[in-house]
TORMAR-69745 format. One record per residue: z, x, y of N, C-alpha, C in turn; residue in one letter. Coordinates in steps of 0.02 Angstrom, whole numbers, padded with zeros to 5 digits, always signed. Atoms other than C-alpha are relative to their C-alpha. Layout:
BEGIN
ZXYZXYZXYa ...
This chain:
BEGIN
-00032-00047-00044-01402+02724-02580+00072+00011-00023m -00068-00015+00021-01240+02810-02616+00050-00020+00054t -00054+00017-00047-01074+02775-02535+00002+00048+00058r -00001-00051-00053-01082+02938-02438-00058-00010+00049l +00057+00011-00043-01256+02902-02371+00011-00061+00045q -00014+00059-00040-01205+02728-02313+00053+00014+00053l -00052-00018-00048-01050+02800-02230-00027+00043+00056g +00030-00043-00052-01151+02932-02139-00046-00041+00045v +00043+00042-00040-01279+02804-02082+00041-00045+00046i -00044+00042-00041-01140+02689-02022+00034+00039+00056g -00031-00041-00052-01051+02829-01930-00050+00021+00054a +00052-00018-00047-01214+02885-01850-00018-00059+00046t +00015+00059-00040-01253+02708-01793+00056-00015+00048a -00057+00012-00044-01077+02691-01723+00001+00050+00058l +00003-00051-00053-01095+02855-01625-00056-00017+00049v +00055+00019-00044-01264+02798-01558+00019-00059+00044i -00023+00058-00039-01187+02632-01504+00046+00022+00056t -00048-00023-00051-01045+02719-01413-00035+00042+00054a +00036-00041-00048-01164+02844-01332-00043-00043+00047l +00041+00044-00042-01283+02708-01271+00043-00040+00048l -00044+00039-00043-01140+02603-01204+00028+00043+00057f -00027-00045-00051-01065+02753-01112-00054+00018+00051t +00054-00018-00047-01233+02803-01037-00018-00060+00044l +00014+00059-00041-01264+02624-00980+00054-00010+00053e -00054+00007-00049-01093+02618-00896-00006+00053+00055r +00008-00054-00049-01123+02786-00811-00057-00018+00048i +00057+00018-00043-01292+02726-00747+00017-00057+00047a -00018+00057-00042-01221+02562-00683+00048+00020+00055a -00048-00021-00052-01075+02643-00592-00031+00049+00049y +00034-00045-00047-01187+02779-00520-00042-00040+00049t +00038+00044-00044-01301+02644-00451+00046-00036+00049r -00048+00035-00044-01150+02549-00383+00026+00047+00054w -00025-00048-00049-01082+02706-00299-00054+00015+00052h +00054-00013-00047-01253+02738-00220-00009-00059+00048a +00006+00059-00043-01262+02559-00155+00059-00006+00049l -00058+00002-00044-01085+02568-00084-00006+00053+00054v +00007-00054-00048-01124+02734+00000-00050-00018+00055a +00049+00021-00051-01273+02656+00090+00021-00063+00036t -00024+00061-00033-01175+02499+00135-00035-00063-00022g +00037+00059+00023-01287+02380+00038+00045-00046-00041v -00042+00039+00044-01154+02323-00087+00073+00015+00017w -00066-00017-00025-00981+02312-00008+00058-00010-00049p -00056+00012+00046-00878+02257-00160-00015+00028-00069e +00006-00029+00067-00846+02324-00334-00029-00051-00048e +00027+00048+00049-00945+02247-00477+00055-00024-00047p -00053+00027+00041-00834+02132-00577-00021-00006-00073t +00023+00010+00069-00937+02091-00731-00064+00040-00011v +00060-00039+00019-01059+02212-00811-00015-00018-00073m +00016+00023+00067-01136+02126-00961-00053+00046-00031d +00047-00049+00027-01214+02279-01041-00023-00018-00070l +00020+00018+00068-01217+02204-01215-00060-00047-00001l +00057+00045-00002-01341+02071-01162-00061+00032+00033a +00056-00032-00033-01448+02187-01056-00035+00049-00046q +00030-00049+00044-01476+02323-01185+00012-00022-00072n -00007+00028+00067-01509+02250-01358+00011+00054-00053w -00011-00053+00049-01496+02421-01443+00074+00010-00014f -00072-00009+00010-01307+02425-01419+00025-00048-00055i -00023+00043+00055-01270+02268-01524-00039+00011-00065p +00039-00013+00060-01411+02313-01644+00031+00057-00040l -00030-00057+00035-01338+02484-01688+00072-00016-00021f -00067+00020+00020-01163+02409-01690-00001-00043-00062g +00008+00043+00059-01219+02277-01815-00020+00042-00061f +00020-00044+00056-01305+02410-01922+00060+00041-00024i -00058-00039+00020-01145+02514-01920+00049-00042-00041a -00047+00044+00036-01037+02367-01975-00027-00016-00070i +00030+00015+00065-01158+02319-02114+00003+00060-00047i -00002-00060+00042-01169+02498-02178+00071+00017-00023c -00070-00013+00020-00979+02518-02177+00022-00050-00054f -00018+00049+00051-00959+02356-02276-00036+00016-00066f +00037-00017+00061-01094+02409-02399+00029+00062-00033m -00031-00060+00028-01012+02580-02420+00067-00016-00032a -00064+00019+00030-00845+02498-02452-00007-00039-00064g +00011+00041+00059-00917+02381-02582-00038+00036-00055n +00039-00034+00051-01023+02509-02674+00047+00033-00050s -00040-00027+00054-00952+02561-02841-00043+00048-00039v +00038-00049+00038-01006+02717-02929+00020-00006-00074k -00013+00005+00072-01021+02694-03118+00010+00069-00029a -00014-00065+00031-00942+02838-03212-00005-00006-00075t +00004+00001+00072-00963+02885-03392+00065+00024-00031t -00060-00021+00036-00817+02896-03510-00018+00049-00054t +00012-00050+00052-00798+03020-03652-00041-00028-00059k +00037+00029+00056-00870+02898-03778-00073-00017+00018t +00069+00012-00019-01030+02877-03679-00012-00069+00030g +00009+00066-00029-01000+02700-03616+00014+00005+00075t -00011-00001-00072-01001+02659-03432+00060-00043+00016t -00058+00037-00023-00843+02603-03348-00015-00032+00067a +00014+00032-00064-00846+02478-03205+00059+00002+00046s 
């Protein structure tokens, strides 16, 4: 895979991670607001451990980090005028 492909995959995985995390937070706060409106839950939630509840968020985050490191370490071999490859 080329450096550009790894960067695009990493950026896509990072966007998916952020989108999933945001949607999970929206769903949790919407549920909390509905419970407060009915009087079932009188206090604000203090800890929302979304990273342990939805395993796709850390999975895509890990994929993004790995792809970014791989893109940073990939070296493209170029050819010089004499025909030898430079590293």
